[in-house]
MDAnalysis code that builds the backbone (N, CA, C; Angstrom):
import MDAnalysis as mda
import numpy as np

u = mda.Universe.empty(363, n_residues=121, atom_resindex=np.repeat(np.arange(121), 3), trajectory=True)
u.add_TopologyAttr("name", ["N", "CA", "C"] * 121)
u.add_TopologyAttr("resid", np.arange(1, 122))
u.add_TopologyAttr("resname", ["ILE", "ALA", "LEU", "GLY", "THR", "ALA", "ALA", "MET", "ALA", "LEU", "VAL", "LEU", "LEU", "ALA", "VAL", "ARG", "TRP", "LEU", "VAL", "ALA", "ALA", "ALA", "PRO", "PRO", "THR", "ALA", "THR", "PRO", "GLU", "PRO", "PHE", "ALA", "ALA", "PRO", "GLY", "VAL", "VAL", "LEU", "LEU", "LEU", "GLY", "PRO", "ALA", "GLY", "ALA", "CYS", "ALA", "ALA", "ALA", "LEU", "ALA", "ALA", "ALA", "TRP", "LEU", "ALA", "LEU", "ARG", "PRO", "ILE", "ALA", "ASN", "THR", "TYR", "ARG", "GLN", "ALA", "ALA", "LEU", "ALA", "SER", "VAL", "ALA", "ALA", "LEU", "ALA", "THR", "LEU", "MET", "LEU", "GLY", "PHE", "LEU", "THR", "VAL", "PRO", "VAL", "HIS", "ARG", "PHE", "LEU", "GLY", "PRO", "VAL", "GLY", "LEU", "GLY", "GLY", "VAL", "ALA", "GLY", "LEU", "ALA", "ALA", "LEU", "GLY", "ALA", "ALA", "VAL", "ALA", "LEU", "ARG", "ALA", "VAL", "ARG", "ARG", "ARG", "THR", "PRO", "ARG", "ALA"])
u.atoms.positions = np.array([
    [-8.691, -18.644, -20.534],
    [-9.673, -18.798, -21.592],
    [-10.956, -19.394, -21.017],
    [-10.795, -20.359, -20.114],
    [-11.969, -21.022, -19.547],
    [-12.802, -20.045, -18.719],
    [-12.147, -19.181, -17.970],
    [-12.876, -18.193, -17.172],
    [-13.673, -17.255, -18.078],
    [-13.066, -16.793, -19.139],
    [-13.744, -15.911, -20.078],
    [-14.896, -16.602, -20.799],
    [-14.716, -17.880, -21.129],
    [-15.781, -18.628, -21.792],
    [-16.972, -18.809, -20.860],
    [-16.697, -19.106, -19.596],
    [-17.786, -19.213, -18.623],
    [-18.517, -17.886, -18.494],
    [-17.763, -16.810, -18.432],
    [-18.390, -15.489, -18.334],
    [-19.200, -15.167, -19.583],
    [-18.695, -15.540, -20.746],
    [-19.412, -15.277, -21.994],
    [-20.729, -16.048, -22.031],
    [-20.726, -17.300, -21.616],
    [-21.961, -18.084, -21.585],
    [-22.955, -17.474, -20.604],
    [-22.460, -16.995, -19.463],
    [-23.348, -16.360, -18.490],
    [-23.914, -15.046, -19.024],
    [-23.124, -14.323, -19.801],
    [-23.611, -13.089, -20.425],
    [-24.755, -13.408, -21.384],
    [-24.586, -14.440, -22.197],
    [-25.660, -14.803, -23.129],
    [-26.911, -15.266, -22.388],
    [-26.722, -15.989, -21.282],
    [-27.871, -16.372, -20.459],
    [-28.577, -15.143, -19.903],
    [-27.797, -14.185, -19.433],
    [-28.386, -12.958, -18.883],
    [-29.150, -12.188, -19.955],
    [-28.606, -12.119, -21.153],
    [-29.286, -11.415, -22.245],
    [-30.598, -12.111, -22.577],
    [-30.595, -13.426, -22.674],
    [-31.829, -14.155, -22.981],
    [-32.869, -13.927, -21.890],
    [-32.428, -13.918, -20.634],
    [-33.354, -13.689, -19.526],
    [-33.920, -12.273, -19.582],
    [-33.068, -11.283, -19.858],
    [-33.533, -9.898, -19.943],
    [-34.504, -9.694, -21.109],
    [-34.244, -10.336, -22.235],
    [-35.138, -10.216, -23.384],
    [-36.485, -10.861, -23.068],
    [-36.455, -12.021, -22.426],
    [-37.708, -12.710, -22.097],
    [-38.514, -11.938, -21.058],
    [-37.839, -11.255, -20.144],
    [-38.533, -10.533, -19.076],
    [-39.032, -9.160, -19.516],
    [-38.508, -8.632, -20.605],
    [-38.891, -7.284, -21.048],
    [-40.244, -7.321, -21.746],
    [-41.023, -6.269, -21.564],
    [-42.308, -6.216, -22.282],
    [-42.060, -5.950, -23.767],
    [-42.932, -6.460, -24.621],
    [-42.752, -6.213, -26.066],
    [-42.944, -4.733, -26.385],
    [-42.132, -4.240, -27.316],
    [-42.229, -2.847, -27.739],
    [-42.339, -2.784, -29.257],
    [-42.947, -1.700, -29.742],
    [-43.093, -1.515, -31.191],
    [-41.767, -1.129, -31.835],
    [-40.965, -0.335, -31.114],
    [-39.652, 0.075, -31.621],
    [-38.592, -0.321, -30.598],
    [-37.460, -0.787, -31.053],
    [-36.411, -1.181, -30.112],
    [-35.807, 0.038, -29.404],
    [-35.490, -0.143, -28.146],
    [-34.840, 0.923, -27.383],
    [-33.332, 0.710, -27.455],
    [-32.579, 1.715, -27.889],
    [-31.138, 1.518, -28.099],
    [-30.347, 1.275, -26.822],
    [-30.796, 1.824, -25.699],
    [-30.033, 1.652, -24.466],
    [-30.781, 0.800, -23.448],
    [-31.564, -0.143, -23.926],
    [-32.257, -1.071, -23.039],
    [-31.238, -2.038, -22.437],
    [-31.599, -2.633, -21.334],
    [-30.679, -3.511, -20.600],
    [-30.113, -4.655, -21.447],
    [-30.913, -5.359, -22.253],
    [-30.311, -6.450, -23.036],
    [-29.214, -5.988, -23.994],
    [-29.416, -4.836, -24.621],
    [-28.404, -4.332, -25.542],
    [-27.127, -3.923, -24.839],
    [-27.279, -3.293, -23.691],
    [-26.098, -2.871, -22.936],
    [-25.310, -4.090, -22.446],
    [-26.032, -5.087, -21.926],
    [-25.353, -6.306, -21.456],
    [-24.697, -7.020, -22.626],
    [-25.364, -7.047, -23.782],
    [-24.800, -7.721, -24.944],
    [-23.555, -7.011, -25.476],
    [-23.473, -5.697, -25.309],
    [-22.287, -4.971, -25.760],
    [-21.154, -4.991, -24.735],
    [-21.483, -4.802, -23.469],
    [-20.440, -4.706, -22.442],
    [-20.043, -6.052, -21.850],
    [-20.955, -7.016, -21.882],
    [-20.664, -8.325, -21.290],
    [-19.492, -9.048, -21.938],
    [-19.472, -9.183, -23.267],
    [-18.320, -9.837, -23.896],
    [-17.000, -9.099, -23.650],
    [-17.048, -7.778, -23.592],
    [-15.823, -7.031, -23.280],
    [-15.340, -7.376, -21.872],
    [-16.274, -7.490, -20.939],
    [-15.907, -7.881, -19.578],
    [-15.380, -9.303, -19.514],
    [-15.973, -10.213, -20.299],
    [-15.495, -11.596, -20.331],
    [-14.080, -11.670, -20.896],
    [-13.823, -10.898, -21.949],
    [-12.469, -10.860, -22.521],
    [-11.482, -10.251, -21.535],
    [-11.921, -9.211, -20.813],
    [-11.047, -8.597, -19.803],
    [-10.748, -9.578, -18.675],
    [-11.740, -10.382, -18.284],
    [-11.510, -11.385, -17.244],
    [-10.507, -12.434, -17.707],
    [-10.616, -12.876, -18.959],
    [-9.669, -13.849, -19.497],
    [-8.269, -13.252, -19.591],
    [-8.187, -11.993, -20.020],
    [-6.901, -11.322, -20.115],
    [-6.253, -11.194, -18.741],
    [-7.033, -10.779, -17.748],
    [-6.481, -10.617, -16.393],
    [-6.055, -11.957, -15.803],
    [-6.871, -12.989, -16.006],
    [-6.517, -14.311, -15.467],
    [-5.242, -14.840, -16.112],
    [-5.123, -14.662, -17.429],
    [-3.914, -15.123, -18.117],
    [-2.698, -14.306, -17.682],
    [-2.880, -13.003, -17.528],
    [-1.774, -12.147, -17.090],
    [-1.254, -12.595, -15.720],
    [-2.173, -12.849, -14.814],
    [-1.764, -13.268, -13.469],
    [-1.173, -14.673, -13.469],
    [-1.707, -15.552, -14.293],
    [-1.172, -16.912, -14.358],
    [0.221, -16.935, -14.972],
    [0.525, -15.945, -15.816],
    [1.814, -15.907, -16.507],
    [2.861, -15.071, -15.772],
    [2.560, -14.629, -14.565],
    [3.542, -13.842, -13.802],
    [4.886, -14.530, -13.649],
    [4.948, -15.840, -13.439],
    [6.255, -16.481, -13.243],
    [7.213, -16.379, -14.427],
    [6.731, -16.089, -15.643],
    [7.672, -16.013, -16.760],
    [8.499, -14.732, -16.722],
    [8.043, -13.729, -15.966],
    [8.802, -12.494, -15.735],
    [9.240, -11.803, -17.029],
    [8.375, -11.818, -18.021],
    [8.635, -11.134, -19.275],
    [7.333, -10.439, -19.676],
    [7.306, -9.126, -19.513],
    [6.086, -8.370, -19.737],
    [5.577, -8.501, -21.165],
    [6.470, -8.526, -22.130],
    [6.066, -8.638, -23.530],
    [5.338, -9.960, -23.779],
    [5.921, -11.045, -23.319],
    [5.296, -12.356, -23.513],
    [3.997, -12.466, -22.728],
    [4.001, -11.905, -21.518],
    [2.781, -11.900, -20.715],
    [1.649, -11.199, -21.461],
    [1.933, -10.033, -21.992],
    [0.912, -9.257, -22.705],
    [0.462, -9.974, -23.969],
    [1.394, -10.546, -24.701],
    [1.038, -11.236, -25.942],
    [0.154, -12.447, -25.671],
    [0.541, -13.263, -24.713],
    [-0.240, -14.463, -24.418],
    [-1.575, -14.132, -23.761],
    [-1.603, -13.089, -22.945],
    [-2.867, -12.691, -22.330],
    [-3.832, -12.151, -23.379],
    [-3.320, -11.427, -24.371],
    [-4.208, -10.935, -25.430],
    [-4.714, -12.079, -26.301],
    [-3.910, -13.109, -26.476],
    [-4.371, -14.299, -27.198],
    [-5.500, -14.967, -26.411],
    [-5.382, -15.001, -25.091],
    [-6.444, -15.581, -24.257],
    [-7.734, -14.784, -24.401],
    [-7.625, -13.462, -24.466],
    [-8.819, -12.633, -24.641],
    [-9.457, -12.886, -25.998],
    [-8.663, -12.994, -27.044],
    [-9.193, -13.264, -28.376],
    [-9.806, -14.663, -28.439],
    [-9.172, -15.639, -27.817],
    [-9.723, -16.997, -27.801],
    [-11.054, -17.030, -27.056],
    [-11.183, -16.219, -26.013],
    [-12.456, -16.129, -25.304],
    [-13.541, -15.608, -26.235],
    [-13.226, -14.619, -27.019],
    [-14.200, -14.081, -27.967],
    [-14.611, -15.149, -28.986],
    [-13.647, -15.909, -29.473],
    [-13.959, -16.953, -30.453],
    [-14.814, -18.056, -29.829],
    [-14.472, -18.476, -28.626],
    [-15.287, -19.498, -27.964],
    [-16.661, -18.949, -27.600],
    [-16.739, -17.654, -27.337],
    [-18.037, -17.036, -27.095],
    [-18.925, -17.107, -28.322],
    [-18.339, -16.951, -29.505],
    [-19.121, -17.092, -30.735],
    [-19.664, -18.514, -30.873],
    [-18.917, -19.493, -30.379],
    [-19.360, -20.879, -30.486],
    [-20.470, -21.217, -29.489],
    [-20.681, -20.367, -28.491],
    [-21.775, -20.637, -27.557],
    [-23.130, -20.296, -28.171],
    [-23.155, -19.505, -29.224],
    [-24.429, -19.153, -29.868],
    [-25.094, -20.388, -30.478],
    [-24.382, -21.229, -31.254],
    [-25.036, -22.446, -31.747],
    [-25.431, -23.401, -30.616],
    [-24.654, -23.422, -29.553],
    [-25.026, -24.262, -28.412],
    [-26.380, -23.807, -27.875],
    [-26.558, -22.499, -27.741],
    [-27.842, -21.987, -27.274],
    [-28.948, -22.297, -28.286],
    [-28.642, -22.202, -29.537],
    [-29.650, -22.444, -30.577],
    [-30.163, -23.879, -30.528],
    [-29.260, -24.840, -30.320],
    [-29.652, -26.250, -30.356],
    [-30.034, -26.817, -28.991],
    [-29.425, -26.329, -27.926],
    [-29.681, -26.900, -26.601],
    [-30.387, -25.952, -25.648],
    [-30.519, -24.699, -26.033],
    [-31.230, -23.737, -25.197],
    [-30.424, -23.282, -23.990],
    [-31.114, -22.719, -23.003],
    [-30.430, -22.224, -21.809],
    [-29.702, -23.317, -21.030],
    [-30.203, -24.536, -21.103],
    [-29.528, -25.643, -20.415],
    [-28.141, -25.863, -21.014],
    [-28.044, -25.763, -22.331],
    [-26.750, -25.908, -22.995],
    [-25.781, -24.806, -22.592],
    [-26.284, -23.564, -22.502],
    [-25.416, -22.459, -22.065],
    [-24.970, -22.656, -20.624],
    [-25.892, -23.119, -19.789],
    [-25.510, -23.407, -18.401],
    [-24.464, -24.505, -18.326],
    [-24.603, -25.512, -19.184],
    [-23.605, -26.582, -19.233],
    [-22.246, -26.080, -19.684],
    [-22.243, -25.224, -20.708],
    [-20.978, -24.636, -21.177],
    [-20.347, -23.806, -20.062],
    [-21.165, -23.000, -19.383],
    [-20.644, -22.171, -18.289],
    [-20.091, -23.035, -17.174],
    [-20.801, -24.092, -16.830],
    [-20.331, -24.987, -15.758],
    [-19.044, -25.699, -16.120],
    [-18.978, -26.238, -17.332],
    [-17.759, -26.932, -17.758],
    [-16.574, -25.975, -17.856],
    [-16.819, -24.791, -18.364],
    [-15.733, -23.811, -18.474],
    [-15.267, -23.355, -17.087],
    [-16.219, -23.168, -16.166],
    [-15.835, -22.789, -14.799],
    [-15.039, -23.905, -14.133],
    [-15.429, -25.145, -14.376],
    [-14.665, -26.276, -13.849],
    [-13.258, -26.296, -14.439],
    [-13.160, -26.040, -15.737],
    [-11.839, -25.960, -16.370],
    [-10.996, -24.837, -15.798],
    [-11.630, -23.695, -15.502],
    [-10.898, -22.582, -14.900],
    [-10.413, -22.941, -13.506],
    [-11.228, -23.657, -12.741],
    [-10.819, -24.062, -11.397],
    [-9.654, -25.051, -11.453],
    [-9.692, -25.977, -12.392],
    [-8.590, -26.933, -12.550],
    [-7.319, -26.202, -12.973],
    [-7.453, -25.238, -13.890],
    [-6.285, -24.460, -14.325],
    [-5.717, -23.638, -13.176],
    [-6.584, -23.048, -12.362],
    [-6.117, -22.281, -11.214],
    [-5.353, -23.167, -10.239],
    [-5.863, -24.351, -10.015],
    [-5.174, -25.281, -9.109],
    [-3.807, -25.671, -9.666],
    [-3.735, -25.909, -10.976],
    [-2.454, -26.268, -11.594],
    [-1.462, -25.110, -11.510],
    [-1.946, -23.878, -11.714],
    [-1.058, -22.717, -11.642],
    [-0.556, -22.540, -10.219],
    [-1.435, -22.682, -9.249],
    [-1.004, -22.535, -7.853],
    [-0.004, -23.601, -7.455],
    [-0.169, -24.796, -7.979],
    [0.740, -25.885, -7.638],
    [2.132, -25.647, -8.218],
    [2.198, -25.031, -9.400],
    [3.486, -24.831, -10.074],
    [4.157, -23.507, -9.739],
    [3.418, -22.582, -9.135],
    [3.985, -21.280, -8.822],
    [4.847, -21.391, -7.566],
    [6.123, -20.969, -7.651],
    [6.979, -21.036, -6.459],
    [6.522, -20.038, -5.387],
    [6.601, -20.461, -4.166],
    [6.234, -19.599, -3.034],
    [7.402, -18.670, -2.694],
    [7.073, -17.454, -2.324],
    [8.125, -16.482, -1.985],
    [8.581, -16.641, -0.559],
])
């Protein structure tokens, strides 16, 4: 979940940067870079959370439970991604960077815990 949340915050930062860098237009372009990143970025963040959870849950050796819990991680990433919007509204890009940094730190701590508990072959 933490990896996906970090990715989601970075996606929102990228969208804000792309919007600020784009020249103003009279009519919106449907396939402009900010729109594409805004549509595909959250899907990629959810996929990253799903993959990380799937790999972290390998030791349970139950595909059904792995898939169920990994899909919950993807959905939780989407929900936490929605919560990054008010953070950006009140704290700006610095707040999004802080969310991304804290979430990445949480992902690193979780990775270390998983590696410590995973039996070596």
